[in-house]
DRENBATI-85423 format. One record per residue (C-alpha): residue number from 0; residue in three letters; x, y, z. Coordinates in nm, 3 decimals, padded with zeros to 5 digits. Example, Ala and Ser with C-alpha at 12.3 -4.5 7.8 and 13.67 -1.06 7.14 Angstrom:
residues 2
<pt><seq>0</seq><type>Ala</type><xx>01.230</xx><yy>-00.450</yy><zz>00.780</zz></pt>
<pt><seq>1</seq><type>Ser</type><xx>01.367</xx><yy>-00.106</yy><zz>00.714</zz></pt>
//
This chain:
residues 148
<pt><seq>0</seq><type>Met</type><xx>-00.983</xx><yy>03.216</yy><zz>-00.843</zz></pt>
<pt><seq>1</seq><type>Ser</type><xx>-00.623</xx><yy>03.294</yy><zz>-00.933</zz></pt>
<pt><seq>2</seq><type>Ala</type><xx>-00.692</xx><yy>03.322</yy><zz>-01.308</zz></pt>
<pt><seq>3</seq><type>Ser</type><xx>-00.629</xx><yy>03.659</yy><zz>-01.469</zz></pt>
<pt><seq>4</seq><type>Ala</type><xx>-00.912</xx><yy>03.913</yy><zz>-01.479</zz></pt>
<pt><seq>5</seq><type>Lys</type><xx>-00.760</xx><yy>04.135</yy><zz>-01.748</zz></pt>
<pt><seq>6</seq><type>Gly</type><xx>-00.955</xx><yy>03.989</yy><zz>-02.040</zz></pt>
<pt><seq>7</seq><type>Ala</type><xx>-00.877</xx><yy>04.072</yy><zz>-02.402</zz></pt>
<pt><seq>8</seq><type>Ala</type><xx>-00.859</xx><yy>04.405</yy><zz>-02.586</zz></pt>
<pt><seq>9</seq><type>Glu</type><xx>-01.205</xx><yy>04.359</yy><zz>-02.739</zz></pt>
<pt><seq>10</seq><type>Glu</type><xx>-01.357</xx><yy>04.228</yy><zz>-02.413</zz></pt>
<pt><seq>11</seq><type>Pro</type><xx>-01.192</xx><yy>04.393</yy><zz>-02.112</zz></pt>
<pt><seq>12</seq><type>Gly</type><xx>-01.226</xx><yy>04.227</yy><zz>-01.772</zz></pt>
<pt><seq>13</seq><type>Lys</type><xx>-01.451</xx><yy>04.344</yy><zz>-01.489</zz></pt>
<pt><seq>14</seq><type>Asn</type><xx>-01.337</xx><yy>04.435</yy><zz>-01.137</zz></pt>
<pt><seq>15</seq><type>Val</type><xx>-00.975</xx><yy>04.377</yy><zz>-01.234</zz></pt>
<pt><seq>16</seq><type>Ala</type><xx>-00.825</xx><yy>04.555</yy><zz>-00.931</zz></pt>
<pt><seq>17</seq><type>Gln</type><xx>-01.050</xx><yy>04.375</yy><zz>-00.682</zz></pt>
<pt><seq>18</seq><type>Arg</type><xx>-00.986</xx><yy>04.034</yy><zz>-00.835</zz></pt>
<pt><seq>19</seq><type>Ala</type><xx>-00.612</xx><yy>04.100</yy><zz>-00.849</zz></pt>
<pt><seq>20</seq><type>Ala</type><xx>-00.609</xx><yy>04.186</yy><zz>-00.478</zz></pt>
<pt><seq>21</seq><type>Leu</type><xx>-00.812</xx><yy>03.874</yy><zz>-00.396</zz></pt>
<pt><seq>22</seq><type>Asn</type><xx>-00.580</xx><yy>03.658</yy><zz>-00.605</zz></pt>
<pt><seq>23</seq><type>Arg</type><xx>-00.276</xx><yy>03.802</yy><zz>-00.426</zz></pt>
<pt><seq>24</seq><type>Ser</type><xx>-00.428</xx><yy>03.730</yy><zz>-00.085</zz></pt>
<pt><seq>25</seq><type>Ile</type><xx>-00.522</xx><yy>03.372</yy><zz>-00.183</zz></pt>
<pt><seq>26</seq><type>Leu</type><xx>-00.177</xx><yy>03.300</yy><zz>-00.325</zz></pt>
<pt><seq>27</seq><type>Ala</type><xx>-00.003</xx><yy>03.466</yy><zz>-00.029</zz></pt>
<pt><seq>28</seq><type>Ala</type><xx>-00.173</xx><yy>03.236</yy><zz>00.221</zz></pt>
<pt><seq>29</seq><type>Ala</type><xx>00.062</xx><yy>02.966</yy><zz>00.344</zz></pt>
<pt><seq>30</seq><type>Trp</type><xx>-00.179</xx><yy>02.674</yy><zz>00.303</zz></pt>
<pt><seq>31</seq><type>Tyr</type><xx>00.079</xx><yy>02.399</yy><zz>00.351</zz></pt>
<pt><seq>32</seq><type>Arg</type><xx>00.203</xx><yy>02.567</yy><zz>00.670</zz></pt>
<pt><seq>33</seq><type>Phe</type><xx>-00.156</xx><yy>02.602</yy><zz>00.793</zz></pt>
<pt><seq>34</seq><type>Glu</type><xx>-00.218</xx><yy>02.233</yy><zz>00.723</zz></pt>
<pt><seq>35</seq><type>Arg</type><xx>00.098</xx><yy>02.128</yy><zz>00.910</zz></pt>
<pt><seq>36</seq><type>Leu</type><xx>00.012</xx><yy>02.346</yy><zz>01.210</zz></pt>
<pt><seq>37</seq><type>Leu</type><xx>-00.347</xx><yy>02.222</yy><zz>01.218</zz></pt>
<pt><seq>38</seq><type>Ser</type><xx>-00.243</xx><yy>01.855</yy><zz>01.198</zz></pt>
<pt><seq>39</seq><type>Tyr</type><xx>00.015</xx><yy>01.911</yy><zz>01.474</zz></pt>
<pt><seq>40</seq><type>Lys</type><xx>-00.240</xx><yy>02.073</yy><zz>01.704</zz></pt>
<pt><seq>41</seq><type>Leu</type><xx>-00.499</xx><yy>01.802</yy><zz>01.634</zz></pt>
<pt><seq>42</seq><type>Ala</type><xx>-00.246</xx><yy>01.526</yy><zz>01.699</zz></pt>
<pt><seq>43</seq><type>Phe</type><xx>-00.155</xx><yy>01.695</yy><zz>02.028</zz></pt>
<pt><seq>44</seq><type>Leu</type><xx>-00.523</xx><yy>01.679</yy><zz>02.128</zz></pt>
<pt><seq>45</seq><type>Gly</type><xx>-00.560</xx><yy>01.318</yy><zz>02.012</zz></pt>
<pt><seq>46</seq><type>Cys</type><xx>-00.758</xx><yy>01.396</yy><zz>01.695</zz></pt>
<pt><seq>47</seq><type>Asn</type><xx>-00.694</xx><yy>01.332</yy><zz>01.328</zz></pt>
<pt><seq>48</seq><type>Leu</type><xx>-00.692</xx><yy>01.560</yy><zz>01.027</zz></pt>
<pt><seq>49</seq><type>Val</type><xx>-00.876</xx><yy>01.398</yy><zz>00.738</zz></pt>
<pt><seq>50</seq><type>Lys</type><xx>-00.799</xx><yy>01.536</yy><zz>00.393</zz></pt>
<pt><seq>51</seq><type>Val</type><xx>-01.080</xx><yy>01.498</yy><zz>00.139</zz></pt>
<pt><seq>52</seq><type>Asp</type><xx>-01.045</xx><yy>01.513</yy><zz>-00.237</zz></pt>
<pt><seq>53</seq><type>Pro</type><xx>-01.288</xx><yy>01.791</yy><zz>-00.339</zz></pt>
<pt><seq>54</seq><type>Arg</type><xx>-01.313</xx><yy>01.685</yy><zz>-00.705</zz></pt>
<pt><seq>55</seq><type>Tyr</type><xx>-01.667</xx><yy>01.631</yy><zz>-00.834</zz></pt>
<pt><seq>56</seq><type>Thr</type><xx>-01.827</xx><yy>01.724</yy><zz>-00.498</zz></pt>
<pt><seq>57</seq><type>Ser</type><xx>-02.009</xx><yy>02.016</yy><zz>-00.659</zz></pt>
<pt><seq>58</seq><type>Val</type><xx>-02.168</xx><yy>01.803</yy><zz>-00.934</zz></pt>
<pt><seq>59</seq><type>Thr</type><xx>-02.249</xx><yy>01.496</yy><zz>-00.720</zz></pt>
<pt><seq>60</seq><type>Cys</type><xx>-02.594</xx><yy>01.473</yy><zz>-00.562</zz></pt>
<pt><seq>61</seq><type>Cys</type><xx>-02.577</xx><yy>01.434</yy><zz>-00.184</zz></pt>
<pt><seq>62</seq><type>Glu</type><xx>-02.910</xx><yy>01.247</yy><zz>-00.183</zz></pt>
<pt><seq>63</seq><type>Cys</type><xx>-02.874</xx><yy>00.981</yy><zz>-00.453</zz></pt>
<pt><seq>64</seq><type>Gly</type><xx>-02.501</xx><yy>01.000</yy><zz>-00.535</zz></pt>
<pt><seq>65</seq><type>Ser</type><xx>-02.540</xx><yy>01.057</yy><zz>-00.910</zz></pt>
<pt><seq>66</seq><type>Arg</type><xx>-02.260</xx><yy>01.260</yy><zz>-01.072</zz></pt>
<pt><seq>67</seq><type>Asp</type><xx>-02.340</xx><yy>01.468</yy><zz>-01.377</zz></pt>
<pt><seq>68</seq><type>Lys</type><xx>-02.218</xx><yy>01.808</yy><zz>-01.500</zz></pt>
<pt><seq>69</seq><type>Gly</type><xx>-02.579</xx><yy>01.894</yy><zz>-01.581</zz></pt>
<pt><seq>70</seq><type>Asn</type><xx>-02.666</xx><yy>01.888</yy><zz>-01.210</zz></pt>
<pt><seq>71</seq><type>Arg</type><xx>-02.517</xx><yy>02.236</yy><zz>-01.175</zz></pt>
<pt><seq>72</seq><type>Glu</type><xx>-02.758</xx><yy>02.480</yy><zz>-01.335</zz></pt>
<pt><seq>73</seq><type>Asn</type><xx>-02.526</xx><yy>02.773</yy><zz>-01.262</zz></pt>
<pt><seq>74</seq><type>Gln</type><xx>-02.274</xx><yy>02.887</yy><zz>-01.001</zz></pt>
<pt><seq>75</seq><type>Ala</type><xx>-02.527</xx><yy>02.889</yy><zz>-00.716</zz></pt>
<pt><seq>76</seq><type>Lys</type><xx>-02.801</xx><yy>02.637</yy><zz>-00.802</zz></pt>
<pt><seq>77</seq><type>Phe</type><xx>-02.784</xx><yy>02.258</yy><zz>-00.783</zz></pt>
<pt><seq>78</seq><type>Leu</type><xx>-03.061</xx><yy>02.042</yy><zz>-00.930</zz></pt>
<pt><seq>79</seq><type>Cys</type><xx>-03.013</xx><yy>01.665</yy><zz>-00.957</zz></pt>
<pt><seq>80</seq><type>Leu</type><xx>-03.123</xx><yy>01.528</yy><zz>-01.293</zz></pt>
<pt><seq>81</seq><type>Cys</type><xx>-03.186</xx><yy>01.180</yy><zz>-01.145</zz></pt>
<pt><seq>82</seq><type>Cys</type><xx>-03.380</xx><yy>01.236</yy><zz>-00.823</zz></pt>
<pt><seq>83</seq><type>Gly</type><xx>-03.480</xx><yy>01.604</yy><zz>-00.852</zz></pt>
<pt><seq>84</seq><type>His</type><xx>-03.300</xx><yy>01.713</yy><zz>-00.534</zz></pt>
<pt><seq>85</seq><type>Ala</type><xx>-03.255</xx><yy>02.093</yy><zz>-00.535</zz></pt>
<pt><seq>86</seq><type>Asp</type><xx>-03.018</xx><yy>02.283</yy><zz>-00.308</zz></pt>
<pt><seq>87</seq><type>His</type><xx>-02.760</xx><yy>02.560</yy><zz>-00.305</zz></pt>
<pt><seq>88</seq><type>Ala</type><xx>-02.454</xx><yy>02.430</yy><zz>-00.488</zz></pt>
<pt><seq>89</seq><type>Asp</type><xx>-02.213</xx><yy>02.514</yy><zz>-00.205</zz></pt>
<pt><seq>90</seq><type>Val</type><xx>-02.433</xx><yy>02.346</yy><zz>00.056</zz></pt>
<pt><seq>91</seq><type>Asn</type><xx>-02.458</xx><yy>02.031</yy><zz>-00.159</zz></pt>
<pt><seq>92</seq><type>Ala</type><xx>-02.077</xx><yy>02.024</yy><zz>-00.204</zz></pt>
<pt><seq>93</seq><type>Ala</type><xx>-02.023</xx><yy>02.080</yy><zz>00.170</zz></pt>
<pt><seq>94</seq><type>Val</type><xx>-02.252</xx><yy>01.786</yy><zz>00.254</zz></pt>
<pt><seq>95</seq><type>Asn</type><xx>-02.057</xx><yy>01.567</yy><zz>00.010</zz></pt>
<pt><seq>96</seq><type>Ile</type><xx>-01.722</xx><yy>01.672</yy><zz>00.162</zz></pt>
<pt><seq>97</seq><type>Leu</type><xx>-01.853</xx><yy>01.609</yy><zz>00.514</zz></pt>
<pt><seq>98</seq><type>Ala</type><xx>-01.976</xx><yy>01.264</yy><zz>00.411</zz></pt>
<pt><seq>99</seq><type>Ala</type><xx>-01.641</xx><yy>01.179</yy><zz>00.254</zz></pt>
<pt><seq>100</seq><type>Gly</type><xx>-01.451</xx><yy>01.302</yy><zz>00.560</zz></pt>
<pt><seq>101</seq><type>Thr</type><xx>-01.659</xx><yy>01.110</yy><zz>00.812</zz></pt>
<pt><seq>102</seq><type>Arg</type><xx>-01.672</xx><yy>00.786</yy><zz>00.615</zz></pt>
<pt><seq>103</seq><type>Pro</type><xx>-01.485</xx><yy>00.513</yy><zz>00.808</zz></pt>
<pt><seq>104</seq><type>Ser</type><xx>-01.148</xx><yy>00.424</yy><zz>00.661</zz></pt>
<pt><seq>105</seq><type>Lys</type><xx>-00.835</xx><yy>00.236</yy><zz>00.758</zz></pt>
<pt><seq>106</seq><type>Ala</type><xx>-00.651</xx><yy>00.565</yy><zz>00.806</zz></pt>
<pt><seq>107</seq><type>Val</type><xx>-00.877</xx><yy>00.674</yy><zz>01.093</zz></pt>
<pt><seq>108</seq><type>Lys</type><xx>-00.758</xx><yy>00.541</yy><zz>01.426</zz></pt>
<pt><seq>109</seq><type>Pro</type><xx>-01.019</xx><yy>00.410</yy><zz>01.669</zz></pt>
<pt><seq>110</seq><type>Val</type><xx>-01.080</xx><yy>00.609</yy><zz>01.986</zz></pt>
<pt><seq>111</seq><type>Pro</type><xx>-00.887</xx><yy>00.448</yy><zz>02.274</zz></pt>
<pt><seq>112</seq><type>Glu</type><xx>-01.115</xx><yy>00.303</yy><zz>02.541</zz></pt>
<pt><seq>113</seq><type>Asn</type><xx>-01.055</xx><yy>00.230</yy><zz>02.907</zz></pt>
<pt><seq>114</seq><type>Ala</type><xx>-01.139</xx><yy>-00.097</yy><zz>03.084</zz></pt>
<pt><seq>115</seq><type>Lys</type><xx>-01.507</xx><yy>-00.003</yy><zz>03.115</zz></pt>
<pt><seq>116</seq><type>Gly</type><xx>-01.544</xx><yy>00.049</yy><zz>02.739</zz></pt>
<pt><seq>117</seq><type>Arg</type><xx>-01.570</xx><yy>00.427</yy><zz>02.763</zz></pt>
<pt><seq>118</seq><type>Pro</type><xx>-01.358</xx><yy>00.666</yy><zz>02.557</zz></pt>
<pt><seq>119</seq><type>Glu</type><xx>-01.050</xx><yy>00.798</yy><zz>02.733</zz></pt>
<pt><seq>120</seq><type>Pro</type><xx>-01.078</xx><yy>01.162</yy><zz>02.837</zz></pt>
<pt><seq>121</seq><type>Pro</type><xx>-00.863</xx><yy>01.406</yy><zz>02.640</zz></pt>
<pt><seq>122</seq><type>Leu</type><xx>-00.525</xx><yy>01.507</yy><zz>02.775</zz></pt>
<pt><seq>123</seq><type>Lys</type><xx>-00.533</xx><yy>01.773</yy><zz>03.042</zz></pt>
<pt><seq>124</seq><type>Ile</type><xx>-00.316</xx><yy>02.056</yy><zz>02.925</zz></pt>
<pt><seq>125</seq><type>Pro</type><xx>-00.192</xx><yy>02.291</yy><zz>03.197</zz></pt>
<pt><seq>126</seq><type>Val</type><xx>-00.285</xx><yy>02.652</yy><zz>03.143</zz></pt>
<pt><seq>127</seq><type>Leu</type><xx>00.019</xx><yy>02.872</yy><zz>03.179</zz></pt>
<pt><seq>128</seq><type>Ser</type><xx>-00.062</xx><yy>03.232</yy><zz>03.258</zz></pt>
<pt><seq>129</seq><type>Gly</type><xx>00.280</xx><yy>03.386</yy><zz>03.294</zz></pt>
<pt><seq>130</seq><type>Arg</type><xx>00.653</xx><yy>03.350</yy><zz>03.279</zz></pt>
<pt><seq>131</seq><type>Asp</type><xx>00.677</xx><yy>03.212</yy><zz>03.634</zz></pt>
<pt><seq>132</seq><type>Asp</type><xx>00.440</xx><yy>02.925</yy><zz>03.548</zz></pt>
<pt><seq>133</seq><type>Val</type><xx>00.655</xx><yy>02.829</yy><zz>03.250</zz></pt>
<pt><seq>134</seq><type>Lys</type><xx>00.972</xx><yy>02.838</yy><zz>03.463</zz></pt>
<pt><seq>135</seq><type>Ala</type><xx>00.807</xx><yy>02.625</yy><zz>03.734</zz></pt>
<pt><seq>136</seq><type>Leu</type><xx>00.686</xx><yy>02.370</yy><zz>03.480</zz></pt>
<pt><seq>137</seq><type>Ala</type><xx>01.028</xx><yy>02.350</yy><zz>03.312</zz></pt>
<pt><seq>138</seq><type>Phe</type><xx>01.202</xx><yy>02.313</yy><zz>03.651</zz></pt>
<pt><seq>139</seq><type>Ala</type><xx>00.962</xx><yy>02.034</yy><zz>03.754</zz></pt>
<pt><seq>140</seq><type>Ala</type><xx>01.028</xx><yy>01.848</yy><zz>03.428</zz></pt>
<pt><seq>141</seq><type>Phe</type><xx>01.405</xx><yy>01.891</yy><zz>03.472</zz></pt>
<pt><seq>142</seq><type>Lys</type><xx>01.385</xx><yy>01.775</yy><zz>03.833</zz></pt>
<pt><seq>143</seq><type>Gln</type><xx>01.199</xx><yy>01.457</yy><zz>03.729</zz></pt>
<pt><seq>144</seq><type>Asp</type><xx>01.455</xx><yy>01.374</yy><zz>03.458</zz></pt>
<pt><seq>145</seq><type>Thr</type><xx>01.757</xx><yy>01.422</yy><zz>03.683</zz></pt>
<pt><seq>146</seq><type>Ala</type><xx>01.624</xx><yy>01.240</yy><zz>03.993</zz></pt>
<pt><seq>147</seq><type>Phe</type><xx>01.825</xx><yy>00.931</yy><zz>04.086</zz></pt>
//
């Protein structure tokens, strides 16, 4: 979306001010920082962040898997030329991205299991409501480290 909306002298652009503001907000977002923070938080909770390549997801049929530029009638409509599957283009792309993200791979770590074959419960994170709780937690950690 960050392409210019100005147009040419003979064909001026439409909604130039609105598109310029949207472009500024998209470019101002710190996407790499968001990704780092999200992956850190997920790792803390024992989960993984799976990055999916979004290329060709909007022209690939989620039913039969055929990829053709002709599958996209326009910006909003998707119609598969092979199997006839019709859907909203964004919904079709979202299903393809979900399928690619949940497909098993070597990068995804298996869920740790206990002796009974059940998944381990997630870490219990203490809820700290005030400054005194933080001080007490820090003191307890210090006390454990310095005990002889």
